[in-house]
N, C-alpha and C positions, 0 to 999 in steps of 0.2 A: 504494500500499499504506499504510494508516494504521497508527498505533500501536495496540496492543491496547486501551488504555484509551479511545481514540477509538471503536473498535468497540463497547466496553461502553456508552458514552454513546448511540451510534446504536441500540444494541439496546434500551435503555430507551425511547428516543423511539419506535421502531417499535412496541414493545409497546403503549404507550398509544394510539398512533394506530389500531392494529388493533382495540383494545378499543372505541374511540370510534365506529368505523364499524360495529360490531356483529359482528365475527368472534368465534366462541365462544372462551372462555378457554383451553381445552385445546389447540385448534388454534393460537391465538396463541402460547402458550408453546412448543409444538413448533416452529412456523415460525421465530420469531425466534431460538430456541436453535440450530437446525440451520443456518440461513443465516449468522448472524454468527459462530458457532463455526467453521464451515467457512472463512469469509473470513479469520478471524484465524489459524487454525492448520491448515487442511486437515483431512483425515479422521483425523489422529493424535489429535486432542482426544477423539474418541469411542471410543477403545479401552476406556475404563472404563465406557462407557454400558451395555453388556449386564449387567455385574455389578451396576450401580446399580439397573437396572430389575428384575433378578432378586431383588435384596435386598428390593425393595418387595413384589413379588407373593408371595415366599416367607416374608414376615415373619409370625411367629405372632401378634404383637400385633394385626395388622389383622383377624384373625378376629372380634374383639370388635365391630367396626363393623356388619357385617350382622346379628349376633345382637342388638345393642342396637336397631338399626333394626327388626328383626322384632318385638321386644317392643313397641316403640312403636306400629308400625302395627297390630299385632294388637289392642292395647288401644283404638286408635282405632276399628277396624272393629267392636269389640264394643259400641260406642255407650256405653261407660262414661262418657264425657264428658257425655252428656245427663243421666244420673242425678246425676252429681257437681254439675253446675251447678244443678240444681233444689234439691238439698239445701243447697248453699252459699247460694243466694238466700234460702231460708226462714230460715236461721240468722242471717244478717247483715242481713236486709232491714229490720229495725226501726230502724236507725240512719239519720240523714241521710247519704247517700252509702254506706249499708250494702251495697246491691247492687253498687256499685263495689268495695268491700272484698271481697265475695264473689267477684267476677270475678278480683281479683288473687290471692286464695287458691286459686282454681281454677287460675290459671296456674302457681302454685307446684307444685300436685299434678300437673297435667299435664306440667310441665317435668320433674319427678322421675320420672314414669312413661313418658311418650312422648318428650319432648324434640323433638317435631316442631312447629315454629312454625306452618306452614301449617295443620295439623290443629287446633291450638288457636284460631287466629284465625278460621278458617272456622266451626268449631263455635260459637264465641261470636257471630260475626256472624249466623249463621242463627238461633240459639236466643235470644240475649239482646238483640241490638241493637233489633229491633222492639219488644220488651217495654220496654226502657229508654226509648225514645222515646215509647211510649204512656203510660208513667208520669211523663212530664214531664222526663226527664233532658235536659240540653243535648246537642244532636246532636254537636258537636265533642268535647265532654268524653267522651261515651259511646264515640266512635270511638277517641279517644286511649287510654282505659283498656283497650279491647279489644286494640288493637295492642301496647301495652306489656306486657300480661299474657302475650301469646303469645310475646314475645321472652325471657321468663324462662327458657324451656327451653334457651336457649343458654348459660346460665351455671350453672344448678342441675344438679349431676351426677345421672345419667350423661349428660354432654354430649359430643357429637362434637367440638366445638371443643377440649375438654380432651384427648381422645384424640390428635387431630392435633398439638396443641402438645406433648404428651408426647414424640412422635417428633422434632419439629423441635428442641426444646430439650433432648432427651435426659434427660428427667425421668420419674420414676415416675408411672404413671397414678393409683395410689392417693394419692400425695402431692398431685397436682393436684385430685383429687376432694375430698380433705379440705380443701384450701385454698379451694376455690370455695364451700364451704358458707357461710362468713362473708359474703363479698361478695354472694352470691345472696340470702341472707336480708336483708342490709342493703338491697339494691335494692328488694326487695318491701316492706320496712318503710317506706322513703322514699315509695314510691307510696301506701301505705295512709295514712300520716300526712298526706300532701298531700290525699288525697280527704276524710279526716275534717275537716281544717281548712277545706278549701274548702266542705264541706257545712255546717259551722257558720257560716261567713261569708256564704255565699250559699245558704240553704236551698232556694230555688226551683230551683236548678240540679240538685239531686239529692234529691228528696223521698223519704221513707221509704215502705215498703209499709204500707198501711192496716192497723190492728190487726185489724179484722174479717176481712180476707183471710188474715192470718197465722194466725188462730185456726181456720181451716178444717182445718188440719193439727194434730193433737194433738201434745203434746210426746212422748208415748210412741211414736207413729207416726214422728215425726221422728227420735227416737233409734234406733229399729229400722232405719230407712232409712240413717241415718248409719253404723251398724255394718255394714250390708250393702254400702254403696256406697263409703264413704270409708276404712274400715278396711283392706280387702283391698289396695288400691294402696299404702297407707302401709306395711303389712307387707312388701309386695314391695320397695318402695324400701329399707326398713331392711335386709331380707335381702341384697339385691344390693349396695348401697353398703357396708353394714356388713361384709360378707365381704371386700370389696376393701380398704377403709380399715383394717380390723383385721388384714389380712394373712393371712386364713384362705384366700382363694381369689384366683387371678390374675384380671385383668379379663375374659379370654376365658372362664374357667370360670364366673364370676359372671354374665356376660352370657348364657351358655347356660342357666343356671338360671333367669334372668329370662325367657328366651324360652319355656321350658317352662311356667313358672308363669303367664305371660300367656295361654297356650292354656287352662290350667286355669280361670283366672278367666273367660274367654269361655265355656267349657263350663258352668261353674256358673251363669252368668248366663242360660243357655238360648239364647244367640245364636250358638253355634258351628255353622257349616255348612262343608262341603267347598268350596263356592264362595267363602266368605270366606277359607279357608286358601289357595286358589289366588290370590285377589287380593292377599293379604298377601305371598305368596312373590314374585309378579311385581313388586309395588311395592318390596319389599326389594331385589330383584335390580337394578331400575332405579337406585335411589338409590346402592347400593353401587358399581355399574358406573361411574356418573358420577364419584363421589368417587375411585375408584381410578385411573381414566383421567387425571384432573386430576393426581393424585399422581404418576403415572408421567411425564407430560409436564413436570411441574415439575422433574424430575430433569435433563431435557435443558436447560432454562433455567438451572438452578443451576450445572450443570457448565460450560456455556459462559461464563456470567457470571464465575465464579471463574477460569476459565482465562484470561479477558481482563483479569484483575486488577481486576475491578469492585469487589471488596471494598476495595481500596486507595482507590478513589475515595470510597467511603462514609466511610472512616476520615478522609480529608482534609477531607471536608465537615463532619464532626463537629468536627474541630480548629478550624474557622473559627467555630464557635458560642461565644458568651460564656456564662459562668455555670456551666461545669463539667458534672458528670454529670446534675444535675437538668434543666438545659436540654436535654441530649441526649435524656433520657427524654421530656420534653414535646414535643420536636421529632418524635420517633417517634410519640407519641400523636396529634399533629396530622396527620401523614402518613396514619396508619391511619384517622383520622376522615374526612379528605378522600376517601381511596380508597373509603370506605363509601358515598359518594354514587353511585359508578359501578359498583363490582364487588362480588361476594359475599365472605362471610367466608372461604370455603375458599381462594380466590385470594389474598386479602389475607394469610392465614396463610403461604402458601407463596411469597409474593413479598416482602412487606415485612419479615416477621419474620426470615428468614434474612439479609437484607441488613444489618440493624441490630444483630442479636443479638451477633455477635462483638465489636463495639466496646463495647457496654454491659457484657458479661461481663468484658471485659478491664479495665474500670474498677471491678470488684467489686460490681456490682449483683446482688442476690439473684434468682436465676432464677425461683424460685417466685413471689415478689412481682411480678416483672415479668410473669410469665405471667398473673397475676390482673389486672393493669392492662390488658394486651392484651385479655383476655377481656371485661372490663367495657366497654372501648372498642368492641369488635366488636359489642356489642348495638346500637349506633346504626346499623349498616349496614342493619338491617331496617326502621328508621324514617325514614331520611333520603331525602327526595325528590331526584331523580325516580325512582330505581330501588329504593326500599325495598320488599322483597318483602311485608312485612306489610301495607303500604298497598294493594298490588295484590290480595292475598288478600281483604282486607276489602271493597274496592270491588267485587269480583266477586260477593259475596253480599249486599251491602247493599241496603236498600230503595231504591226510585227517588228518594225525597226526599233521600237522602244524596249530596251531591256530592263530587268528589275534593278540592275546596277545604275542605269540612268535615273531611275525614280529615287533610289536611295541617295545618290549623289545630289540630286536636286533639292531634297528636303532639308539637307544639312543647314544651309544658310537660314532657312525659315525657323528651324529649331533654335538656332542662335538668336534670332529676332524674338522668338517667344521668351527666351531667357532675358533679353534686354527689357521687354515689356514687364516681366515679373520683377526685375530689379527696380524698374521705375515705379511700379505700384508699391513696392516695399519701401523705398525711400521717400516717396511722395503719396502718402495715404489719401490725400485729398482728391487724387484722381478718381478714386472709388467713392469717397465719402461726401463729396461736395453736393451731388444731386439729392441724396436722401436728406441731407441737412436743409437744403433749399426748400424742399417741399414739406419738411417737418416730420419726416418719418423718425 
């Protein structure tokens, strides 16, 4: 019979071993939670489990997840992205690196409307990557900007990461949505500045669209298409986020409004079909079911780990770190970054964050600021090989001449830029905190 904390250490070790051999995350969470919880305390530890699971499935706040997912998938199926990309390309294409800037702006709009990384990366990979290569863009750079653009949907609200963190950290969804605006725009701005500077320094890497080709579309026609294609999703985002951040509607109510408006946009674009509605409903059900199952199994893991005094182990570990609270924060950021090489953001959110959060909050760390640091850091999990999902999405639709080496090489500068954004948010907390303070959250 081991000491409870010994079981907690063995529990963590078993968890990572099962992940490395390919066991699904939800199964891993449940298995190690039940096994080590039973070894440590018998069945008495799980008397609270039914209430914990019921609290998850009955939580009103979780209804916003399928509604936001529905909104995103519906806009994806409406092929709004195709039109958006075409308009963005013509507007920014005259600059060196202008098409790259258009791709980043496209990622901002798609992130604010759909928030689905796979949809953005696949759309850009299919529609823009062959064009970029044909126009003389560097292959690696083109791959990197596409992958990075897709990940913007993970921080620009309404983001599912923010909804999950609001539950984990017991914060208002509206507060996190407001706080994420600054870091999200900062990250997009860092990408754009990099592309413009790179375009000026190495014009051959990102040549502009020839003037004759841009003149094929008149300014009047481009303006009309801009109003028809870009303005509706912007208004949708303003309505949904504005109602949440302004306190007019709860996240679930705003998400339901967004879901309805996404259907109207699809109808007005002439692309609504009942077959599309069926596909959207099925895709929404699958995504929501996976997230909720992981969420429920995380309760088993958390209940066992806390019962085995695992949190005390984490506290003692932080006590050994020199440098005070800043060292503790960067240690947490390092753990999250390393985990991003192997597992997805949902699992990281429900494994690493609850372990470290009590220690940092006890030291007076602002939870909203900490949530933004975590969110910016989690962006990297989509770009870090070998299991970065954005890399897989792009490789699946890339032309034959694009190798996985090109994709890996292309994302490295953007990973560095995510690190720059993380450092800026760390040293200048007001990037994240100014908007919540302005609106009184």
